Each structure stands twice: as C-alpha cells, then as structure tokens.
N, C-alpha and C positions, 0 to 999 in steps of 0.2 A: 504493500500499500504505499501512497505518496504522502505519508504523514509530514506535517510541518513540524517547525520547532515549537517547544514549551514555550506559553507565555504566563508570567506571574501577574496576578491581580494585584493592584496598586496597594489595597488595603493589607494583604497579605505581606508584602514587602515590608510595609510600615510594621506592622506587628512583629514580624521577625526581628528587625532592627530594635524595637522597643522591648522586646522579652516576651510580647503577648502569645506568641506562637514559639514553641521550643521544638526544633526538628530532630533533636536526639531523644526526646522523652515523650512528646505527644504522640496520639494515634492518628493514623491518616488512612483514608480508603480512596481508591479509585473507581469512580462511577462513570458509566456511559450515558451520554444525552442524545437526544433526536437533533434534526436539523430544524425543529421548531424553535430552537435556541439560538439567540444571538449574543455572542460574547460582548461584554462592556468591562474591560481591565479598569476603568476609573470609577464605575458606579456599582458593579457587582461585588458585594463583600460577603455575603452569607448564602447558605444553603437555600434560604427560601427564594433567592434571586433566580434559581436554577432549577430547584425540584420538580417543578411543573414538567419540565421536559426529559426526565429520567427515562431511559429505555423501561418498558414495562418488564415486570417480573415474568418468567418464564422462558422457555425456549433456550435453557441453560444459562440465564442470566437472574440474578438475585439482585431484590431492592437494596440498594444502598451500596453496591458493588462489591469490591474485594478489598481485603485488609491489605495494606503496604508496609513494607520496612523502609524508612527513610534514613538515609545517612548525609552526614555533613564531614567533608575532609577538606584540607588544605595543602597546597602544594605551592610554596613560594609566596606570592601574592594574590593567588587565585584560590577562591572558597567554592566548592562544589556542593550543591544539593543534589541528590541523587536518590533513586528508588528502585526497587526490582520489577523486572518484567512483569507483565500479566497476561494470562491468556484464559479464554472461556472455551473449553472442549465441548465437542458434541453440541454446539449451540447454533440457534437460528435467530441471529441479532441482526438489526440495522441500527448503526449508530454513526453519528457525525463528529462528536467531540468525546474525549475522554478529559475528566475533571478530578483533580487531587483535591481532597476536602479533609479538614481536620475534624475529627470525631472527639469532640471536647469530653464527653463522658466516657469514651472508649466501651461503649454497649453495643456497637455495630449497627445502632439505627440513629441514622444522622437527624438531628434536630434543626430547626427554622435558623437558629442562630450560629450554627457551626460555621467556621470561616472557610470560604472557598479559597485555595492557594494558586493553583496554576491550571492550565489547560492546553490541550493540543488539537488541532483540527486534524482528523484521521484521513480526510482526502481533500488535500489543496486543489484539486481538480474542480471543486464546487460541488462534488456529490457527497455521498455517505458510503460507508464500508458496509458489506453484508456477508454474512455466513447462513449456509443452509445444511445443518447437520455436520458443521465444520468447526475449526477452531479460528477465532478472533484473537490475534496475538498483538500485543503492544510492547515493542522493544524499545526500552530507553535509550536514548543516543548515547555513545561511549563517553562523552562530555557531560553526562547527567540532564538532570531535568532543567538546572538553573545554575549559572556561574557569575560570581561577583568578583571583580578584580579592583585591587587596590592601585593606586597610582604609585609608580615608583619615584625615586628622587632624582 
C-alpha cells in the first residue's frame, strides 16, 4: 500500500513536551478509521473528534483497535517515537487512516477525552485500503512514527 507519513496532532505534541503524554508509560492503541474522517491536526485533540468514523467492529476488526507498544529512543540530537507494526489477519476491512490514541485509563475502551496522537493516510492515492478475508498490515517506517531533531551548535 502507498501509505503516507505519520502526522502528529498539534495538541499531542504540546502534551508530550509538557508531560501530559508520557510515551514511555502511557497506554496507546492503533485504530482504523474510514474515509468519512477528515484529519485536522490543529483542531482534533481527542477521541471524540474521530470516533464516529472508526471502522465498524466485525470482519476481524475490534472496536478501539489494537494495543501498541510505544518506544522513545535518542541518537545524538534526534529523538524518535516509534511503535510496533500492526496487522489484522483474516480480516474484511476498508480503512482510510490509522490513528494512534492514548488510552488514558488503559482499559482497552477509548473514552471521549482520550488524546489523539498521530495518524497516517493508508492510501495516498486518494482511496482506502481493503482486505477480503486477508491481512491488513501497517508497517511502521524504519525511522519511526515521529522524529524530533534538536539544533546543533
């Protein structure tokens, strides 16, 4: 699939820098949403901004997606936020975006106020991706979900 680059929501970046999101200890989920969703990095802050467009449960997809393992590493002046690849096997799914959401109470059921972190367009050609009794896989780029680079002197 011709997936695009991960994009961070503005509020998530602010919360990471202020300590409101802890990438090392918080719980995160990857959810799939339909083409009915139009991302807005400036205005979309919480799950309630996206939830109406989540892929319906069934066909190998469960409501609120899959649990993620998120890591933060540093190499020199580059800090990388990364997560594990995800796949839905034996699935019949149509999705446009994958979204990373912080599950604040870590119970597996996203709440309206849970913070949205980042999203990726799964098909930059303008369409959606689909499986029919197949595997929908999301492979995270080798450079991670997001990188922050400090300026050198």
